[in-house]
C-alpha positions as CSV (number, residue, x, y, z in Angstrom):
1,X,53.5,-88.3,-112.7
2,X,51.4,-88.9,-109.9
3,X,50.7,-86.0,-107.7
4,X,51.2,-86.5,-103.8
5,X,47.8,-84.4,-102.1
6,X,49.3,-81.5,-99.6
7,X,48.4,-82.4,-96.2
8,X,49.0,-79.2,-94.6
9,X,48.5,-78.9,-90.3
10,X,48.0,-74.8,-89.5
11,X,50.8,-73.7,-87.6
12,X,49.4,-72.9,-84.7
13,X,48.7,-76.6,-84.0
14,X,52.1,-77.6,-85.0
15,X,53.7,-75.3,-82.5
16,X,51.5,-76.2,-79.6
17,X,52.0,-80.3,-80.3
18,X,55.4,-79.7,-81.0
19,X,56.5,-77.3,-77.4
20,X,54.6,-79.7,-75.3
21,X,57.6,-82.1,-73.8
22,X,55.9,-85.1,-72.2
23,X,57.5,-88.3,-69.4
24,X,57.5,-90.3,-73.0
25,X,59.9,-87.6,-74.7
26,X,62.0,-87.6,-71.6
27,X,62.1,-91.1,-72.0
28,X,63.3,-91.6,-75.2
29,X,66.1,-88.9,-74.4
30,X,67.4,-90.9,-71.9
31,X,67.1,-94.3,-74.8
32,X,69.2,-92.5,-77.1
33,X,71.2,-91.5,-74.4
34,X,72.3,-94.3,-73.8
35,X,72.1,-96.2,-77.8
36,X,74.7,-93.1,-78.9
37,X,77.0,-93.7,-75.8
38,X,80.9,-94.5,-75.4
39,X,81.9,-98.4,-74.9
40,X,85.2,-97.0,-73.5
41,X,82.9,-94.8,-71.4
42,X,79.4,-95.8,-70.6
43,X,77.2,-93.3,-68.4
44,X,77.9,-94.0,-64.3
45,X,74.8,-96.4,-62.4
46,X,73.7,-92.8,-60.2
47,X,73.2,-90.9,-63.6
48,X,71.3,-92.9,-65.0
49,X,69.0,-93.5,-61.3
50,X,69.4,-89.9,-61.2
51,X,68.0,-89.7,-64.7
52,X,64.8,-92.0,-63.5
53,X,64.1,-90.1,-60.4
54,X,63.8,-86.9,-62.4
55,X,61.3,-88.7,-64.6
56,X,59.8,-90.3,-61.3
57,X,59.6,-86.7,-60.3
58,X,57.7,-85.3,-63.8
59,X,56.0,-87.6,-63.7
60,X,53.9,-86.7,-60.1
61,X,54.0,-82.8,-60.9
62,X,52.2,-83.3,-63.7
63,X,49.8,-85.8,-62.3
64,X,49.1,-83.5,-59.1
65,X,49.1,-80.3,-60.8
66,X,45.8,-82.1,-62.8
67,X,44.1,-83.1,-59.8
68,X,44.4,-79.4,-58.4
69,X,43.0,-78.3,-61.2
70,X,40.1,-80.8,-60.9
71,X,39.8,-79.7,-57.9
72,X,40.0,-75.7,-58.6
73,X,36.7,-76.6,-61.3
74,X,35.0,-78.0,-58.9
75,X,35.4,-75.0,-55.9
76,X,34.2,-72.7,-58.8
77,X,31.2,-74.6,-59.8
78,X,30.3,-75.1,-56.5
79,X,30.6,-71.4,-55.5
80,X,29.0,-70.9,-58.6
81,X,26.4,-72.9,-58.0
82,X,25.6,-70.6,-54.4
83,X,25.4,-67.4,-56.0
84,X,22.1,-68.5,-58.6
85,X,19.0,-66.5,-57.6
86,X,21.8,-64.0,-56.2
87,X,22.4,-60.6,-57.7
88,X,25.6,-59.7,-59.3
89,X,27.9,-57.2,-60.8
90,X,31.2,-57.8,-62.8
91,X,32.8,-56.6,-66.1
92,X,32.5,-58.9,-69.2
93,X,34.9,-59.7,-72.1
94,X,34.4,-56.1,-73.7
95,X,35.9,-55.5,-69.6
96,X,31.6,-53.2,-69.9
97,X,29.9,-53.3,-66.2
98,X,26.7,-55.8,-66.1
99,X,24.6,-57.1,-63.3
100,X,21.7,-59.0,-62.7
101,X,20.2,-61.7,-61.5
102,X,21.9,-65.2,-61.6
103,X,19.8,-67.7,-63.3
104,X,22.4,-70.4,-64.2
105,X,25.8,-71.4,-64.5
106,X,27.8,-73.0,-67.6
107,X,31.1,-74.6,-67.7
108,X,33.2,-74.4,-71.0
109,X,36.8,-75.1,-71.7
110,X,37.6,-71.2,-70.6
111,X,36.3,-71.5,-67.1
112,X,32.9,-71.3,-65.1
113,X,30.4,-68.5,-66.6
114,X,27.0,-67.3,-65.2
115,X,24.7,-67.3,-66.8
116,X,22.3,-63.9,-65.9
117,X,19.2,-63.1,-65.9
118,X,19.3,-60.2,-69.4
119,X,20.2,-63.1,-70.7
120,X,24.1,-61.9,-70.8
121,X,26.6,-64.0,-68.5
122,X,29.8,-63.7,-66.8
123,X,32.8,-65.6,-66.1
124,X,33.3,-65.8,-63.2
125,X,36.5,-64.8,-62.3
126,X,35.0,-61.3,-63.2
127,X,32.3,-61.1,-60.1
128,X,33.4,-57.9,-58.4
129,X,29.7,-57.3,-56.0
130,X,27.4,-60.0,-55.1
131,X,23.8,-59.0,-53.3
132,X,21.3,-61.4,-51.9
133,X,18.3,-62.3,-54.6
134,X,15.5,-59.0,-54.4
135,X,12.5,-59.0,-51.9
136,X,9.2,-58.4,-53.3
137,X,9.2,-54.7,-51.7
138,X,12.6,-54.1,-54.1
139,X,10.8,-55.6,-57.5
140,X,7.7,-53.8,-57.1
141,X,9.9,-50.4,-57.0
């Protein structure tokens, strides 16, 4: 008797992979539809062209969405970079008010974050107030 190794995937990973349809999935469905059609009443050319057009539109929409995401990220990085050396206020992940001088910018899969001189980080989306860098007289006070 042989024992087969069990491989289990986390439920969340399975769910997220199966719920996302890709262009290839639609093409496979169309091919399956053609293979299983009634030979006495085949699909009409107009229907096939309409489906192919919809697949093309889906590809274009997906490509446009990816391009827009890239542009938004570039814009956020540029905006965050302009905040280096400035005082900012906002809410952290726990919705607690924080403020500080922006010392650097960090980009993660979750977004763009401002690294403050206090060692804390502030999501760019949570910034509520921006002020110029403190002058010498303000530092001494």
